[in-house]
C-alpha positions as CSV (number, residue, x, y, z in Angstrom):
1,M,-12.1,67.0,105.9
2,S,-13.5,68.9,108.9
3,I,-16.9,68.5,110.6
4,I,-18.3,71.3,112.6
5,T,-20.7,70.1,115.3
6,G,-22.0,72.3,118.1
7,K,-19.2,74.4,119.5
8,T,-16.4,72.2,118.4
9,V,-14.5,71.5,115.2
10,K,-13.0,68.1,114.6
11,A,-10.2,68.2,112.1
12,Y,-9.2,65.1,110.1
13,G,-6.3,64.8,107.7
14,F,-4.6,68.1,108.5
15,P,-4.4,70.0,111.8
16,L,-4.7,73.8,111.8
17,P,-1.5,75.6,112.7
18,Y,-0.9,75.8,116.4
19,A,-4.2,73.9,117.0
20,V,-5.0,70.6,118.5
21,N,-7.3,68.1,116.7
22,I,-10.3,69.5,118.5
23,I,-10.6,73.2,118.8
24,T,-13.4,75.6,119.6
25,L,-15.2,77.9,117.1
26,E,-14.1,80.9,119.2
27,S,-10.4,80.0,118.7
28,V,-11.0,79.5,114.9
29,F,-12.7,82.8,114.6
30,S,-10.0,84.4,116.7
31,Q,-7.3,83.0,114.4
32,I,-9.2,84.3,111.4
33,V,-9.5,87.7,112.9
34,N,-5.8,87.7,113.7
35,V,-5.0,86.7,110.2
36,L,-7.2,89.4,108.8
37,K,-5.7,92.0,111.1
38,C,-2.2,90.9,110.1
39,F,-3.2,91.0,106.4
40,R,-4.8,94.5,106.8
41,K,-1.7,95.6,108.7
42,N,0.6,94.4,106.0
43,I,-1.5,96.2,103.3
44,L,-1.4,99.4,105.5
45,L,2.3,99.1,105.9
46,T,2.7,98.6,102.1
47,L,0.5,101.6,101.4
48,V,2.4,103.7,103.9
49,S,5.7,102.6,102.5
50,K,4.6,103.4,99.0
51,W,3.4,106.8,100.1
52,A,6.6,107.6,102.0
53,H,8.7,106.5,99.0
54,K,6.7,108.7,96.6
55,N,7.0,111.6,98.9
56,A,10.7,111.0,99.4
57,E,11.1,111.0,95.6
58,F,9.0,114.1,95.3
59,M,10.9,115.9,98.0
60,K,14.2,115.0,96.2
61,I,12.8,116.3,93.0
62,K,11.5,119.4,94.7
63,K,14.7,120.0,96.5
64,Y,16.7,119.5,93.3
65,N,14.4,121.9,91.4
66,S,14.6,124.4,94.3
67,Y,18.4,124.3,94.1
68,N,18.4,124.8,90.4
69,R,15.9,127.7,90.7
70,L,18.1,129.3,93.4
71,L,21.2,128.9,91.3
72,I,19.4,130.4,88.2
73,L,18.1,133.3,90.3
74,F,21.6,134.0,91.6
75,F,23.1,134.1,88.1
76,L,20.2,136.3,86.8
77,T,20.7,138.7,89.7
78,F,24.4,138.8,89.0
79,I,23.9,139.4,85.3
80,I,21.2,142.0,85.8
81,S,23.4,143.9,88.4
82,G,26.3,143.7,86.0
83,C,24.3,145.0,83.1
84,A,22.8,147.7,85.2
85,S,26.3,149.0,85.9
86,L,26.9,149.2,82.2
87,N,23.5,150.4,81.2
88,P,23.6,153.9,79.9
89,F,20.1,154.5,81.2
90,A,20.9,153.2,84.7
91,D,19.7,155.5,87.5
92,S,22.5,154.9,89.9
93,I,25.7,157.1,89.9
94,T,29.0,155.2,90.0
95,E,31.1,156.5,92.9
96,Y,34.9,156.8,92.8
97,D,36.9,157.7,95.9
98,M,40.1,159.5,94.7
99,D,41.8,159.7,98.1
100,G,45.3,158.4,97.7
101,K,45.0,158.2,93.9
102,Y,46.6,160.7,91.6
103,E,45.5,159.1,88.2
104,I,43.0,156.5,87.2
105,S,41.8,155.1,83.8
106,L,38.1,154.2,83.0
107,G,36.4,152.5,80.1
108,L,32.9,153.8,79.7
109,M,29.8,154.1,77.5
110,P,27.8,157.2,76.6
111,G,25.1,158.1,79.1
112,E,26.9,156.9,82.3
113,E,26.8,159.1,85.4
114,L,30.0,159.3,87.5
115,A,30.9,160.9,90.8
116,F,34.4,161.6,92.0
117,E,35.1,162.6,95.6
118,M,38.5,163.7,97.0
119,R,40.0,165.5,100.0
120,N,40.1,169.3,99.8
121,P,43.9,170.1,99.6
122,G,43.4,173.4,101.4
123,S,45.6,172.2,104.2
124,G,48.5,172.3,101.8
125,G,47.8,175.9,100.9
126,Y,46.0,175.0,97.6
127,Q,42.7,176.2,96.3
128,F,40.5,175.0,93.5
129,D,41.4,176.2,90.0
130,G,38.8,174.7,87.7
131,V,38.3,171.4,85.8
132,S,39.7,170.6,82.4
133,F,37.7,168.2,80.2
134,N,36.4,167.7,76.7
135,P,32.8,168.9,76.6
136,A,32.1,166.7,73.6
137,M,32.8,163.7,75.8
138,V,31.5,164.6,79.2
139,S,29.4,167.2,80.9
140,L,30.0,168.6,84.4
141,D,26.7,168.3,86.2
142,K,27.6,169.3,89.7
143,F,30.5,170.6,91.8
144,K,29.9,170.5,95.5
145,I,32.1,171.5,98.4
146,I,31.4,169.2,101.4
147,K,32.1,170.9,104.7
148,P,34.3,169.1,107.2
149,D,32.6,167.2,110.0
150,S,35.6,166.1,112.0
151,G,36.2,169.4,113.7
152,M,39.9,168.9,113.4
153,M,42.5,171.5,112.4
154,G,43.6,171.1,108.8
155,D,40.4,169.4,107.7
156,F,39.0,171.5,104.9
157,G,36.3,169.0,103.9
158,R,35.9,167.3,100.5
159,W,35.2,168.0,96.9
160,R,32.6,166.2,94.9
161,F,32.4,166.3,91.1
162,E,29.5,164.7,89.1
163,F,29.8,164.0,85.4
164,T,27.8,162.4,82.6
165,T,29.4,160.8,79.6
166,V,27.8,162.3,76.4
167,G,30.1,161.4,73.5
168,L,32.8,159.0,72.2
169,G,36.5,159.6,72.5
170,S,39.6,159.4,74.8
171,D,40.5,162.4,76.9
172,P,41.3,163.1,80.5
173,V,39.4,165.0,83.1
174,I,41.8,167.1,85.2
175,I,41.0,168.6,88.6
176,N,43.3,171.7,88.8
177,I,44.7,173.4,91.9
178,K,47.1,176.3,92.6
179,R,48.4,178.3,95.4
180,P,47.0,181.8,96.0
181,G,49.0,184.5,94.1
182,E,50.6,182.0,91.8
183,K,49.8,181.7,88.1
184,T,50.9,178.1,87.6
185,R,48.3,175.5,88.1
186,D,48.9,171.9,89.1
187,A,47.0,168.8,88.2
188,Y,45.5,167.5,91.5
189,K,43.6,164.5,90.0
190,V,43.7,163.0,86.5
191,I,40.9,160.8,85.3
192,N,41.6,159.2,81.9
193,L,38.3,158.4,80.1
194,D,37.9,156.0,77.1
195,I,34.3,156.2,76.0
196,T,33.2,153.7,73.3
197,E,29.8,152.6,72.0
198,D,30.2,149.1,73.6
199,G,32.1,150.1,76.7
200,P,34.9,148.0,78.2
201,P,35.1,144.3,77.3
202,F,33.6,141.8,79.8
203,F,36.8,139.7,79.7
204,E,40.3,140.6,78.9
205,W,42.6,137.9,77.7
């Protein structure tokens, strides 16, 4: 039992922590204030800890979701770009550089646009002698002679041929050349086309 008289507190039976039997009211109130401050501080720390924990979990989830979204976006971009290259209505022209190649084989679908570029073989004494192809399968949209830009002797520029696949079948496109004054023509480039409704398979086993 404690009796408060004047400015002193006489404690009987149990002493307050860190207090002598007779303590002042100021020290009691100071201890109470300190306890309240400590209690409030602990509550604040608990709240801050809970808030930090929640935010950490949220950031983990957000980071995980962002990673998944990025991965999905990457695959969608890859699939769309792959489909665009096979899309018969795609706007882009597929380019083929035929330098160093005599013959190639391509699997295609109707409606695809193709461009083939090659060196002008004029340095070997040859000249252009037409293109052989099946008009039921492909159409020749443009033949362009690209002037040389190197300024070097023996550089006769380049040839560019643009085609569009229009039908199904398997036939070659042959770029013909011959020497002036000769009747025999030679195959300068051979492009074997296999045009089907579904195009080439995605995977070959």
